[in-house]
Structure formats: C-alpha cells, structure tokens
N, C-alpha and C positions, 0 to 999 in steps of 0.2 A: 620413617615416614608416615604420615597421619593419612588415612583416608581421605579426610576432607580437602587435602592438598593435591587428589588424584583428579585432574579435572577435565572435562571436553571443552573444546574453545567455547560451545552455547553456555555452558554454564558458567566459564570464566567473563562473558560478556555481560551475563546478568549478574554478576559480582562486580565488576569494576569496568571503567571506561580505559581502552585498551590504546597508546600510543607509542609508536615507534619513533625513537627520539632522534634527535639532530646528528648525535654522535655516532649512531650508527651508519653500516654505508645502505648503498641503494639495494633495493628489491634484486637480487641476482639468479635465484632458481629458475627464473622464467627467463632467462636471457638465451637467444639460438644457438649459442655456444656451449648451454646445460641443458638442452631439449632432452636428452635421453635421460639424464639425473631426474628431471622434472617428471618425465613420463612416468618412471619406475616407480616414484613417490606416490604418484596418483594412483597407479595400478595397485599399490600395497591398500590406499586408502578404499579402493572400489572393493577389492576381495573381502576386507574388513565387511564392509556394507553389504554386498551381495550373498556373501555365505555366513553373516551373523556371528562373527569372529572378533573377539576383542584384540584390539592391538595399542601398544603404549610408545609411545614418541620420546620417550626419555625427557630429561629433565629442561624445562625453560626457568632461565635464571632473570630476575631483575628486581625492581623497587617498585613499592607503591607510595605516592606522592599526592598528597590531596585525593585519595582515592581514585588515582589514575595510576593503572598499571605500566610500570617502562621497561620492557622487554632490554635484556644486554644481552643475552644470546637466546636464540629461539626465534629470532626474527623471521627467517627465512620460512621455516614450519609454520608459522602463525599468518604469516601474509598469505600463502597458499591455501590453509584451511580458510582463512577468511574469503577468498574468490570460490572457494568451493561453496561454502555458506551462501554467497551471494548469488552463484548459478543457481544453487536448489531455491533460492527464494524468487529470485527471477521466474524461475521454471514452473514452481508451484503455488506460490502463495504470494504474487506480487503487491495484490490488493490490500494485504494486510499492514494496516499503519503501526502496529505495534513492533512486528517483525522489522518493519523497515528502521524504526526508532533504536531498535537493538542493534542491530549490524552498522548503524552511524555512530556507535561507540568506539569503532576501531577506526583509528586514523592515522596518518603518516605525518613525520615532522623535518625529513630529510631536506624537503623541499616543499614549499607554497603550493605548486603546482600538483606537486604527487597528493598534499593532503584534498585539494579542490576536487580533483578527478574521483576520488574515493567518494566526497560526498555527492558527487554529480551522479556517480555510479549507482548509488543507494536510491537518489531520490528520482531517478527516471528509469523507471523500467524500459525494457526492451521486448519487442517480439522474436523470440527465436525459433518457433514453429515453421515448419514448411518453407524454407529458405535452403538452398545451398550455398548463401554467401555466409563467410565466416564470421561469427560472432565480432573479433575485433573489426573487421572492415564496417558492419551494421552499427558500431560504437562510434567509430571515425566519422562516420557519414550523418551522425546526428546533429542537430543544430547546437546543442550543448557541449560538443566536444571543440577545444580550441586547436587549430593545428600547432602551434607551439608545444602543446603536450606531445607532441612526437618527439620532441627534444629530450624530453625527461627520461632518463634509463629507466626510473622506476616504473614509469607508465607503461614503456614500451615492453618491459618484461612482463608487466601483469597483463596485458592484452595477449603475449603469447600463450601465457598459461590458460587464459579463460579459453583459447581455442583448444588447447590441449584437453582441457576440464571437458569442453563440449564433444569432443572426439570421445572420451571414455565413459561419460555419462549420461550423454544424451537420453539414451535407451531406457537409465535406470529409473524405475517407478518409485513415486514418494519418497524423493530423495530428501526433502527437507524434514519429513517425520522420521527416517533413521537417524538423521544428523543430531536432532534436538530431541527425540522421546527417547531413543536409545544411548546409552553411555558405551559406545562401540570403540571409538577413537579418543585415547585419552594422553594424558601428560604428566608428568610430575611438576608443579607449580614450586618453585624455590625463591622466597623472598630473601634476599641477602643480608638484610639489615638484620633478620632473624638471625644470622649466625655470625654476626659482627665484623661482616665484610663492608666495605664502602664500595661505591661505585667505581671509584679510582683505580682501587686498587684491582677491582674485578676486570675493569678493563684492562688493566697492564698484563694480566694475565691470559685474558682472553685476545687472541689475535683475529678475532671475526667482526671485532669492531668497522668503524668508518676507515678505509685504508688512508694511509698517512699521504700528505701533499708531498709533489717533487721536492718543495722547499724545504719542508721539514725532514725528508729522509737525507738532503744533501746538509742541512744542518747537523743532525745526528753523525753522519760520514765525517764534516768536518771538524766536529768535536773529537772523535775518536782518533782521527788521523792526528789532530793538533796533539794530541795526549801522547800517542804511541812513538810520534816521531820528536816529541819536547818540544813543540815551536815555541811555544808558551810558558815554557818551565818556569822563566823568572819575572812572569808578569804576574800583577796584584790580580784578585779572581775579579776585582769590579772592572778591570783593564782588559778581560780577556774577550774575544771575538765571542763567545758561546753567550756570556754575560750582556754585552754590548748591543749583541743581534735581537737579543729578547727585550731590552729596554730602548736605550737612547736612539739606536738605528732604527727601530721599528716604530719608534715616536717620532722619529724625523720623515719615514715613508708614509705613514697613516697621517700625520699632518698636513701633507703638501702634496699629495698625489691620490688622493681617494677620488676614483671615478668608479665604473663598472667592475674594474678589475678587483681582485683580492689581493691584500697585501702580500702575500706570499708570492703572486704573481711578478710583481713589482721587484720583489727581491731576487727574482730568477732572473728576469729580465736584466738587472743591474749587475750581477755576479757572474752571469753566462759572457755577458759584453765584455766585462774586465778581463774575463778568463781568456778570451779571444784574443784581446789586445796580447797578454803574455805569451800564448801558443803562435801567435804571429812574430812575435819581437824575440820571444825569450830563448836562449841557448840552451839553459839549464834543461831543458826537455828532452833535447837530442831527439829530435822529431825529422824524418826525410821528409822530404819536399812533398811527395806525393801522399803520405802519410798527414802530414799536416794539413794541406788541402782539403783531404776526406775528413777530417775531425772540425774544421773550421765550416765546411759546409754542411755538416749534420746539427752542428751547434747554431751557426746561424739559422737554419731552417725550423729548428726546434730548441727552444730556450729552455725546457723543461729535460733536457737528453741525459738520462740516468747515468751515462758512461763520465759526466761532468767531473765527478769526483778526480777520475783517475789521472786529470790533468793538472789537478790543482798540488804542487810542492811547496816548499817552506816560501820561495819567491813569489809566487804568484798568491798564496795566502797573504802574505808581507803585504801585497799590492792592492788586493781586495781590502784588507783593514784600513789601509792608509787613505783609501777612495773613499770610502764610508765616513771616514773621521774627517777628511776633506769636505765633502759637500753636505753631512749632516751641519757642520758648523757654518758653514758657508751658507747656506739656506736659512740657518738659523738667525743669523746676523744681514740677513736681507743683502748678501755680498755677492751673489753669483754674478757676474757681468752679462750685461745682456749684448748678444753679437747682432747688431744693428745694422747689417750688411744683408743683401741681397743675394741668398744662397740660390736663387732661379728654381730649378725644378727640386732642389731638395728643401727648400724654404719650411720652417715648422713655424706653426702660430703660435707654439709656444718656445720655451727654451729646449737648446738640445737636451739637457739632462732630462726632461719631460719627456720628450721625444724617446728617450732611451727607456726610462722608468716603464711609460704606459706601453712600450714595445709596438704599436701599431703601426705598420707600414714602415718599418726602421730597416733601410736598406744597409748594404756595405759601407756606401757613403756617409750616412747618418752617423755611422758607428766609427768612421776615421775622422769625421769633423769632432766628435763626442772625445775621441782621443786625444787630439790635437789641444782641443780646450782643457784637458784634465792636465795634458803633461805640463802646459803653461800654469797650471793654478799649483799644482802639487810642488813646482820649484819657487812661485812667487806669489803665493796665497796670502803672505802676510804683507805684502806692498804690491798690490795690483795697480801699474800703471795702465788704465782704460786704453791709452792711444797705442800704447805697445802691444797691447794684447791684442787689440782689432788689426794692427798691423800683421801680427803673427796671424791671427784667423783669417784675414784676406788673403796672404801669400798660399795658405792651405786649401782655401775656396778655391783661388784660380787653378792649382793643382788637380783636385776633384772634379773641377768644372770642365774639364778636359774631355772632348768626346772624339770619336772616331766616325766624323762626320762623313756620310756617304753624298752621292752626287744626288739622290731622292732627297736630300735633306734630313734623312733618320740620322737622330743623335743620341747612341747609347753610352752612358757616361763611361768615364775610364776602369772606375772600381765597380765592376760587374761580377766578380769571380772572387773564389778565395787566394788565387794564387796574386791577383791585383790587389786585393785587401792586403796580402802580406807585404807586398811592394810598397805599397802607400803606408802602411805603419812602420816599416822600416824606415823608411826615405822620412818620415816627420820624426821619427826617433833619433835621427841623425841629424837633422835642422833642429829639433828642439835645444840644442846645446846654446843656441843663439837664439832662442824663441824672445828674451829679454829686449832684444834690438834686433829683429831679423834682418832689415835691410844692410845694418852694419856688417852682420855677420855674412849674408850673402855676397857682399859686395866685395869683401876680401877672403872667401874661403870656396873653395871645389868642393860640390858635393859628391860623393863617390858613388852613391845610389844612380842603378841605371832606369831606375823606375820614373815615367814622365821626363826622360831627358830632356827634349825640345822644349817642354814647358817652362822647368830648371834652368834652361838657358835662357830662358826670356825672363824668369825672375829675378835670376842674376843681373840681367840688363837694366831691369827698371831698378833695381837695387841701386847699381852704380849712378843711374840717371838720379835718382832721390838723394845718394849722399851727395854728388856733386853739385847739384843744383835743388836743394832742401825747397827753392820757394816755387817749384813744379810737382812736387809730390800732390796736392791737391787735383791738379790736371792730369795726372797720371792714373790717381785713382778715379775721376769722372769718367776719364776713357776708357779704364776696362771694367767699370761698372755697366756698360752698355750692354741691353739685351742682346742684340746680335754678337758683338765680339766677346762676350762672356770671358774675362778675364784675360783674352789674348789678343796683343795691342800691336802686333808685327806689322800689320798693314797700315795703321794710321801714322805710325812712324814712319814707313815708307814712304807714304805720301807726305810727309813732312821733311823728306830729304836724308832720313837715317838709311846709309848702306855698312858702313863698317865702323865709324866712330862716332860717341857721343856729340863731339864737335861738329858733325853734319846736321844736328835735328834743329831744323828753325821751329823754336817753341811757339811762335806767334802764328805759324801757319797749325802747327799741332793743335792750338787751343781752337783754330775756326774748324779743322777736321773733327775735335771731338763735338763742337756745337752741330755739327751737319750729323754726325751719327747720332745726337741727344736727339734730333729734329725729326730724322725721318726712319730712324731703324732701333728705337727704343722700345717699341712694341712689336710683337710678333703677330704679324697682320696673316688673318685668314681670308684665303679668295671668298668674296660673296659678303664679305661685311666693309671692306675699303675697296676704293678705287687707288690707292696709293700703289699697289703694286701695280697695276695695269701701267698706270703712269710711268712707275719706275723701268717697266719692259717696254715703253715706248721709248724713254727717254735712252736706254742703253743702246737700242737700235740708231740713235743717232751718231754714238761714238764711233770714231775712227784710231785706227792703231795700225801703222804701217801701211796705212793706203787702204786698209778695208774696213768695213761697216760690220762685221760678222761675229757679234760677240758669243753670238749661242753655238758656234763650234765647239764650245768645250764640252758638249754631248752630242753624239748622233746613234741612229742605228738606220739599216734599210729597210725602208718599207716597199716590200715586194710588188702589192698590187698597184702603187702607182710610179713604180720605178723612180722613186723620190727618197731621198735621205731625210728621215726625220730628225727634227730639232726640239729641245726643251726650252721655254723662255721663263725659267724661275718659276715653276710650277709651284713650288712651296717657299716660304719667306727665308727658312731655314736653308735652302740651296745656296743662299748668298754667302753664308759663311764657308761653305765648300769653296766657292768660286775663289774667297778670297785668297785661299793657299794654294790657286795654281799660277805658277810663275808665267805660264806661257799666255795668260788670259787675263789677269786681275789688272792689266794695264788697262784694260777698258773701264772697269770700275773706278780705277783711281782717278781716271779723266773726270770721271761722273761727278765723284765726291769734290774736287777740285772746283770743277764747274759750280756746281752747287753752294758753294762759300759764298757767291754773288750773285746765284740765280735760282728761283724755283723750278720746279718739275715743269710746271704752266708754261713758264717763260722760256725753258729751254725748247720745248716740243714747239711753241708758237713761234720763235724767232728761225727754227731750221730750215735750212734752204735745200733742196734737193741736188744732191751731186750729180755730174754727168754719168758715173759709174756705177750710182746706185737703181737697182731694179724698182721699177716703179710700184711692185706690190710694196716693198720694203717701205717706199715715202708712203703709202697710203695706209700700213699698219702705225706708222707713227703717226698720221695727220687724223684717220678717221678712229675716234674711242671706240666707236661701237663693233669694230672688227674684234678685239679682243675682246672687249667686255662679255659680248652677246653673243657673236659668232663663234667664239674660239675660246669657248670655256675651259676646254683640256688644257689650255696652254702648249699644246704641242702644234707643231708646222711642219709640212714635209715640202720640201724644196727639190726640183728635179736637178739633174747636173748642169742643163743648160742655164739655170736661176731664170726660166721664162716666167713661171708663175710661182703662185705658193698657196699649197690646199689647208684650209682651218681644220684641223682633226677635230672629229667629233669627241673621240676619245684617246686615249693612250695606247690602246690595242688596236684600233679600228683598220679593216681591212676593206673599208667599202668606200671607192674613191669617191662616186656618184654622192655619197651622203655628207661629204665634207664639201664645203665653199672652197670654190677656187677663186682665187683673186691674180689678177694680171696688172 
C-alpha cells in the first residue's frame, strides 16, 4: 500500500467529490439501536484528537467515476467522519466559504431527501452555543428543515449521530484544525478498478450493500426451492419462473400498475394474495384450523412477511405461475372483463386486479372477489362469456355482501376474519365447478359448504326462479341491486306472495315492489340531509298490524328517569335492513311497501285519519312534521306504560325528563 493511498477525510474531499451510491443501504451507524456502537467509534476518534495519537480506520473500497469517488464499503465510517467535520466547521469556522464548498463535495444518493438534507446542513450554519436544547431539535426547528425528512431513515440516523458528537466533542477546542491540519485519523483508500475488480463482483462479495427487498429475497428462495424440489426440471429455461419473473411478468406489472409503489411491492401483493388462496383452500399444506387462521392473519396484515416461502409448495408454486401467465396475457390483450356491478362498500374505482396489485385498503372481501374472478378466468379464459361471468360474480358479490346487521344499523360484512376468509374461499371453490353457468348449477345442486348458509339458500332459490322463468332474470337482478337490500331479496319476494313455492310469486307485484325500493330505498340517507327518513317514520306510525299501530316495539329499553319505555324510530337508514328480517314486526313494513305502490309518502300522511284507539301524541307525530324533524333529532321517544304522553328525547342517553319535550 502506497503512502499516498493513506488519506484523512479532509484529504479525500480535496481530491474527489464523494457520493454514497444508491445501491448502498441507508446510514445505519446513527440508529438508536446502534447508539453504543456509534458512541464507541466516536470515543476512539476523540481519544485520537485529544491525545494526539494516530489511528487508521482500515480500508475504504470504491471506484472513481468522472472524478467522483463512490464508496462500496466504508460508507458508515465516511458518513460519521463527514458529520464530525460538519460539526467542527459549524463550531469553529462556519463563515469560511471555502470550507463550506469543500464539505458540499460529500453527498448521499440513497434518497433524494438525504442529498437535499446534506446540502442544507452545510449551507445553513446553526448556533450551538449557550443552549441546553439538542442539536437535532435545533436543526428540526429551522425553517429549511422539511417535516417529511423525519421519515428518511438516513436523516434520522444522522441527527442522532450529531447529538452524540455534540455530547463528546462540544468541549474540544480547535476541532477543525485538528481534523484538517493534523493527519491523525486516516484510512486506506482502495480503488477497485486498480485491482481488476468490478463493482458487481465486489457487491456480491460484500454483504454490507443495500439490503435486498422482500421480493428479491422471495424470488431467490423460490428459485432455490424449485431447483431443490425439481418443480421445473422438465421446463425450458425461458419458461421457468425465475426467467419469467424477470422478463415478461415484470413488464406486465411495470407497464400497467405504475404508481407510487415499486414493482417489487406489486409482485409481493400479488404473490401473497395468491398464496393466501391456496393456504385457505389447499389440502396439501396439512394445516390445522388454528394454524391456518394465524398464518392468514399474518399474511393479510403484512404482504411482505418473511415466512411466506414456508407455505409455497409445488401446488402453490404452480398456481402462482398459472395466475401470472393468465393475467399477463389477458391484460396484454385487453381481455380482463370489467365487473360492472355495484359492489357497495367494496367498490373499487379500478379493476379488482388493480386493487390487489396496488394493495391499498385491500380487505379480505376484496381478496375473495379476486379469487372468484381468477377461478372463472383460469377455467374459461379462452372463451369468456361476459354475461355468464357477470352472473357468477353477482352471486359471489351477494354472498360476501351479507352482514350481521345490528339493531343500531351497524353492518360489518361477513368476511372479516381469517376463518371467514377460509370459509368463503372454500365455498367459492366448491361453486366454481359450475361457474360457467352458475344459475343452472345452483338450481340443481346442493352446496355442501356451511358458510353463509342462509344467503346460499336464497341464491339457490333465485337460481331456480331464473331457470324456470328466464324472462324475470333482469327483474331479480334489479331487485337485488338495491342499496338497502344488497343482494338479499327474501322480503320483496314475501311482499309478492312467496311463502314456500315459486308458483306463489306474483311477478307483476314483484316488479312494482322493486320500483318502490328503487324509488325510496336506493340511497343510504343520512339524517339532516333529507326529510325522506322523517316522512318514512311518520308513515310507519300510520301502519296497523293485528289492531295496533306500534311498529316501534321492535326495540325498547326502560328509561328510569321518566318511568317510560324508550323506543327507536329508525335512527339510521340501515336499521331498516335489520327490521326486514324481524318476522314478528316486518309486517308493518310490508304493508307500507304495498301502499307505496299506489301512493306517495306525503299522500299516506295527509290522508291518514286518527283511529279511536290511537293516542293523540302519536297522531300529532304523524301530522306535525316539526316534532320529529326539529324537536326530536335523536329519533328516540319514551312512552309511559299508560301511553298518556310521549317524550321527544334530546339524545339516546338522556336522563333529564325536563329537557325533553312532552307531547300529549
């Protein structure tokens, strides 16, 4: 080693610009987790300066390109030396422009924000004297420091190191002179090209380059596992997974899904989702139910989980391969069918494939819908019948859109846990045998799966109706597309005469009932934005079943303060869906729906005459719009046992009877 290859950091900057290349990992020496390592290194540097002792920091490797030195090893040491020189400059000679220009020759390329931070750090000296505040906080509070820089791991580490430097060196005098004039701290500069080594070879030898992404790791693991277990032993090289994933499939992803995500992220979203399908449905993995649920939960929460390779066997590998081939060709030929159905809460602005690839806000239900689409396309991609495809997706939509609706109108969808995800996947796998003509299949086959059993019985009934009366297929579709019904049409069928047999259905009445639902219940109304709900409440108070007008008895609680029973008057629009399933009470709503075939809400209210048995306060609620609209915004009322009056409650939990208007 020649003497002129032994340099100080100051000498290196006088010879060359220094750029930490993008292939390098972020600055890690200053991380909080590495604080003791950083402090130990800084203490060695301080001892050298204070005691005037020479130290050598070993080799720094790299290449010089256009007079710019790009380190491939030594990045961490060089960055810490750079921060120490910045501290000394800022402390001793911040007004000297020639030193500022010298330090500007060091920059970071791992992220644009890191480079900009280094430039700003040198260009904006700060005051460090006579303050108890940390240097990092002083920097963060400057007007040139961007809040987004707090997300850059290199910048966070640099700020930590600066605080450590200040802790150790703030009382060291003439620090800049010691670093620049004395050659106490040195390293050996090794230029790789002088030794006949390429960057690529060195990076492969050196494990300290930028860490591989989760996708790069998975790709290497898949290639290794495929070779060991001979999954592709008979395949041509250009047909193997490792070749395809680096060529045609990455072109497919890059050409169609470029957003803020990296291509690697798209691949991980796609592969993890496909693996989840096989984990949920595949028998070859031999997973216990509890183990399967834990794995699915973990993969759903983290598409880059490092354990994914564990659950990819030959069957899963082939499935992933087939799906890449399927979608890359369909997208290239613009042949992925659009799902132009209302998916309600799981509606995607783009295709379901895009939803999965991008991975933003992708729920279990989105994945189930994607599985259903994929099952159909794997079987029928050479001859896609768009009508049959949409029938298939419609049935799946109806199943996954079911919810355990509560009396308060809360409606969590059915597929919201790993167990439910597995249930849905296995149900769809069973149904996919008939996905080419799902109505014909369901009308003549009994589904064994117990998942969503009630909705499946309805889908079988609808299939029987459509097969027997194909002329009413569109009517069935229009009815189940309703916002309130969301695929469940048992109640409209009841309104049309159905009890046990299809022959009981009056399709003319069903058509009129569908029109009523489309007119009044195809928007999820919010209180305060429409008077429709209040008109609906008032109309419901006019309806009589078995001699009483008390539709509101579907819910009650005892209100101690007023010795009265508290009632709800459809506080939320979605509560009506709950009400439709109450066999003891939905007769009130059925009567209203049939009335609305020929009359409007206002007409029902205006024409209503007070029965002798009806309390006067109820008649007033019907006739006086202001009572519910403005004086009872909570939509809760309280009725004493003798029904002599009614309290319009200020809120759901009110206990102040005097604050609630009393009407008689």
